C-alpha positions in Angstrom: 0.2 -0.1 0.2 1.6 3.1 -1.0 1.7 6.5 1.4 -1.1 8.2 -0.5 -3.3 5.4 -0.3 -2.6 4.9 3.3 -3.2 8.5 4.1 -6.3 8.7 2.5 -7.8 5.7 4.5 -6.6 7.3 7.7 -8.2 10.5 7.0 -11.4 8.7 5.7 -11.4 6.6 9.4 -11.1 9.9 11.0 -13.7 11.5 9.2 -16.2 8.6 9.4 -15.5 8.0 13.0 -16.2 11.8 13.7 -19.6 11.6 11.9 -20.8 9.1 14.7 -23.1 10.5 17.4 -22.0 10.1 21.1 -24.5 7.1 21.9 -23.0 5.1 18.8 -19.3 6.0 19.9 -20.1 5.0 23.6 -21.4 1.7 22.3 -18.5 0.8 20.3 -16.1 1.6 23.1 -18.6 -0.6 25.2 -18.3 -3.5 22.5 -14.7 -3.2 22.4 -13.9 -3.1 25.8 -16.3 -6.3 26.5 -14.5 -8.0 23.8 -11.0 -7.6 25.8 -12.9 -8.2 29.3 -14.4 -11.5 28.2 -11.8 -12.7 25.5 -10.2 -15.1 27.9 -12.8 -16.5 30.5 -10.4 -19.1 31.7 -8.1 -16.2 33.0 -8.7 -14.2 36.2 -10.5 -10.9 35.4 -8.4 -7.8 34.4 -9.4 -5.4 36.9 -8.4 -2.3 34.8 -10.5 -3.4 32.0 -13.4 -4.3 34.2 -13.2 -0.9 35.9 -13.3 0.5 32.3 -16.2 -1.3 30.8 -18.0 -0.4 34.2 -17.3 3.3 33.8 -18.5 3.0 30.0 -21.9 1.3 31.5 -22.3 3.7 34.0 -21.6 6.8 31.6 -23.9 5.3 28.9 -26.8 5.0 31.8 -26.5 8.4 33.0 -26.0 10.1 29.3 -29.1 8.0 28.0 -31.2 6.8 31.0 -34.3 6.3 28.7 -32.4 4.0 26.0 -33.5 0.6 26.1 -30.0 -0.6 26.6 -29.6 1.1 29.8 -31.1 -1.4 32.1 -28.9 -4.1 30.4 -25.7 -2.1 31.3 -26.7 -1.4 34.8 -27.0 -5.2 35.1 -23.7 -5.9 33.4 -22.0 -3.3 35.8 -23.6 -5.0 38.9 -22.5 -8.4 37.3 -19.0 -7.2 36.6 -18.6 -5.4 40.0 -19.6 -8.4 42.0 -16.9 -10.4 39.9 -14.5 -7.8 41.1 -15.7 -8.3 44.8 -16.9 -4.7 44.6 -20.2 -5.8 46.4 -21.5 -2.2 47.3 -21.2 -1.1 43.9 -22.8 -4.3 42.6 -25.7 -3.7 45.0 -25.9 -0.1 43.7 -26.1 -0.9 40.3 -28.8 -3.8 40.8 -30.8 -1.4 42.8 -30.9 0.9 39.8 -32.3 -1.7 37.7 -34.9 -2.5 40.0 -35.9 0.7 41.4 -35.5 2.5 37.8 -36.6 0.1 35.5 -39.0 -2.3 37.3 -40.9 -3.6 34.3 -37.5 -4.7 32.6 -36.7 -8.5 32.4 -33.7 -8.1 34.7 -35.3 -6.1 37.4 -36.5 -9.4 39.1 -32.9 -11.2 39.0 -31.4 -7.7 40.2 -33.8 -8.0 43.3 -32.7 -11.7 43.9 -28.7 -10.8 43.4 -29.3 -8.2 46.1 -30.5 -10.9 48.4 -27.8 -13.3 47.4 -24.7 -10.8 47.6 -26.2 -9.7 51.0 -26.5 -13.6 52.3 -23.4 -15.0 50.7 -20.8 -12.0 50.2 -21.5 -9.4 53.0 -23.2 -11.8 55.5 -25.7 -9.6 56.1 -28.6 -11.9 56.8 -31.3 -9.1 57.7 -30.6 -7.3 54.5 -30.5 -10.6 52.8 -34.2 -11.8 54.0 -35.5 -8.3 53.2 -34.6 -8.8 49.5 -35.6 -12.7 49.2 -38.7 -11.9 50.9 -39.7 -9.1 48.7 -38.5 -11.1 45.6 -40.8 -13.9 46.7 -44.0 -11.5 47.0 -43.3 -9.8 43.9 -42.0 -12.9 41.6 -43.6 -16.0 43.3 -43.4 -17.9 39.8 -39.8 -16.7 38.9 -37.2 -19.5 38.0 -35.3 -18.4 41.3 -38.1 -18.3 43.5 -37.2 -21.9 45.0 -33.6 -20.6 45.7 -35.0 -17.6 47.3 -37.1 -19.7 49.5 -34.5 -22.2 50.2 -32.2 -19.5 51.1 -34.6 -18.0 53.7 -35.4 -21.3 55.3 -31.8 -22.4 55.7 -29.9 -19.0 56.2 -27.4 -19.2 58.9 -27.3 -23.1 59.0 -23.8 -24.5 58.1 -22.7 -26.7 55.6 -22.9 -29.7 57.5 -26.2 -28.9 59.2 -27.4 -28.6 55.2 -25.6 -32.1 54.3 -27.1 -33.5 57.4 -30.6 -32.1 56.5 -30.5 -33.2 52.9 -29.4 -36.8 53.8 -32.4 -37.2 56.4 -34.7 -36.2 53.6 -33.5 -39.0 51.2 -34.9 -42.2 51.5 -32.9 -44.9 53.2 -30.8 -46.3 50.4 -29.4 -49.4 52.5 -32.9 -50.8 53.4 -34.0 -54.0 51.4 -37.2 -55.0 50.6 
């Protein structure tokens, strides 16, 4: 490729990219950063890239709160934050999805995850009970309802206690007929 063609291509790319609106540019940045973050799922999460994508998600949500992608981006921000053990941030993002977008498909899962994080990551059983109870009241037929009910019934029990309960609930496999 000669220098003139290369220069023309570079100028065309600059002009083309400057013609995009801010929403499209931000979505492209999100897509590219997500590709980098999720490129190798076997490797531990790259914290710098994760923080960058969360920042892009929240920037999008703040600039375009009425866009259909905003609740999904906030949910992803919560998911990535949770993956980085940034549980307070994750709760904030999930709470935004649940409260600001209550009719969105991710609202119910966001509420469940607020209970889950409080129970399993923050050991705040009072908050977990509140979220799980609200979840069951609002979404009794949700696919996670059984998990929420199980958590409410067994919160605070040790793993050994749960195993013993499970074993006691099983038919005696040593009995012969």
